C-alpha positions as CSV (number, residue, x, y, z in Angstrom):
1,M,103.4,81.3,106.4
2,E,100.8,81.4,103.6
3,L,101.9,81.3,99.7
4,A,99.9,84.0,97.7
5,F,100.8,85.9,94.5
6,P,101.0,89.2,95.5
7,W,98.8,91.3,92.8
8,P,99.8,94.8,92.0
9,M,97.3,97.5,94.1
10,S,98.6,101.0,93.0
11,N,99.3,102.4,90.1
12,G,102.8,102.7,91.1
13,E,103.2,99.2,92.2
14,W,101.6,98.4,88.6
15,L,104.4,100.3,86.8
16,A,107.0,98.7,88.9
17,W,105.3,95.1,88.5
18,S,105.5,95.9,84.3
19,S,109.0,96.5,84.5
20,A,109.5,93.3,86.3
21,A,107.3,91.3,84.0
22,V,109.1,92.6,81.0
23,T,112.5,91.6,82.6
24,V,111.1,88.2,83.0
25,L,109.7,88.1,79.7
26,F,113.7,89.2,78.1
27,G,114.9,86.2,80.6
28,L,112.5,83.4,79.4
29,L,113.5,84.5,75.6
30,L,117.1,84.4,76.3
31,F,116.7,80.9,78.1
32,F,114.7,79.3,75.8
33,A,115.6,80.9,72.6
34,P,119.2,81.8,72.7
35,R,120.5,82.0,69.6
36,I,117.4,84.2,68.4
37,S,117.8,86.1,71.4
38,L,121.6,86.7,70.2
39,R,120.6,87.8,66.8
40,I,118.2,90.3,68.1
41,L,120.8,91.7,70.4
42,R,123.0,91.8,67.1
43,L,125.7,89.3,68.7
44,Q,127.1,86.5,66.8
45,T,128.3,83.2,68.0
46,T,130.9,81.2,66.3
47,E,131.3,77.3,65.6
48,A,134.7,77.5,67.6
49,H,132.8,78.7,70.6
50,P,129.6,77.0,71.5
51,E,129.8,78.2,75.0
52,A,128.7,81.7,73.8
53,V,124.9,80.3,73.6
54,S,125.5,78.8,77.3
55,E,126.6,82.5,78.3
56,A,123.5,83.8,77.2
57,R,121.3,81.3,78.8
58,A,123.3,81.1,82.1
59,T,124.6,84.7,82.8
60,M,122.1,86.8,80.7
61,A,119.0,84.7,81.6
62,G,119.7,83.6,84.8
63,F,120.3,87.3,86.1
64,Y,116.8,88.3,84.0
65,L,114.8,85.5,85.5
66,G,116.1,85.5,89.1
67,L,115.6,89.2,89.7
68,G,112.3,89.6,87.7
69,L,110.8,86.6,89.4
70,C,111.7,87.6,92.7
71,C,110.0,91.0,92.1
72,V,107.3,89.5,90.3
73,L,106.5,86.7,93.1
74,L,107.3,88.6,96.2
75,G,105.8,91.9,94.8
76,A,105.6,95.4,96.8
77,Q,108.7,95.2,98.4
78,P,110.6,98.4,97.5
79,F,113.9,97.3,98.0
80,L,113.3,94.2,95.6
81,Y,112.0,96.8,93.1
82,M,114.9,99.3,93.7
83,A,117.3,96.5,93.0
84,L,115.6,95.8,89.5
85,G,115.8,99.5,88.6
86,V,119.1,100.2,89.7
87,S,120.1,97.1,87.5
88,W,118.4,98.7,84.6
89,L,119.8,101.8,85.4
90,F,123.6,100.3,85.2
91,T,122.5,98.7,82.1
92,A,121.7,101.9,80.4
93,F,124.7,103.8,81.9
94,G,126.7,100.8,80.3
95,R,125.0,101.6,77.0
96,L,125.7,105.2,77.3
97,V,129.5,104.7,78.1
98,S,129.9,102.3,75.0
99,M,127.9,104.8,72.6
100,L,130.5,107.5,74.1
101,S,133.4,105.5,73.8
102,D,133.2,102.6,71.2
103,S,131.7,104.3,68.2
104,G,128.1,102.6,69.3
105,N,126.2,105.5,68.3
106,T,123.7,103.6,66.6
107,F,119.8,104.1,65.9
108,Y,119.5,100.3,67.7
109,N,121.4,101.5,71.0
110,W,119.3,104.8,71.3
111,I,115.9,102.8,71.1
112,S,117.7,100.1,73.5
113,L,119.0,103.0,76.0
114,V,115.3,104.3,75.9
115,V,113.8,101.1,77.0
116,E,116.5,100.3,79.8
117,V,116.0,103.8,81.1
118,A,112.1,103.4,81.2
119,L,112.5,99.8,82.7
120,A,114.8,101.4,85.4
121,A,112.7,104.6,85.8
122,L,109.7,102.5,86.6
123,P,110.5,100.1,89.5
124,L,112.6,103.3,91.0
125,A,109.5,105.9,90.8
126,F,107.7,103.1,93.0
127,A,110.5,102.6,95.2
128,F,111.2,105.9,95.9
129,G,107.6,106.9,96.6
130,L,107.4,109.2,93.7
131,I,104.3,107.4,92.3
132,P,101.9,106.1,94.9
């Protein structure tokens, strides 16, 4: 088996690949700059709990990097892009539930919700054949 970088060939694949690339960039930011990332996400660590920084690197960055890199490096596989889209869709759904039940109706959450829905829609549209 020859290892080759699968470059996107169609418009739909480019859109799905772009969502995966953004996911990888988020993962790299969380992995290499967790404190800055937590500040962007409006989360705060305390000196009593230094493990919060490792949570950003391990759980958050690991998931983004793992799924995003699989989509980028193994490309053009609809089930991978479906997993990426559904993951972003559940992220958006979790944010929406929080906005409705946790008094989280803020401008930041609305912008984040729009970004998450877009990052979900791009790979799902390709995976379901809506964009060739």
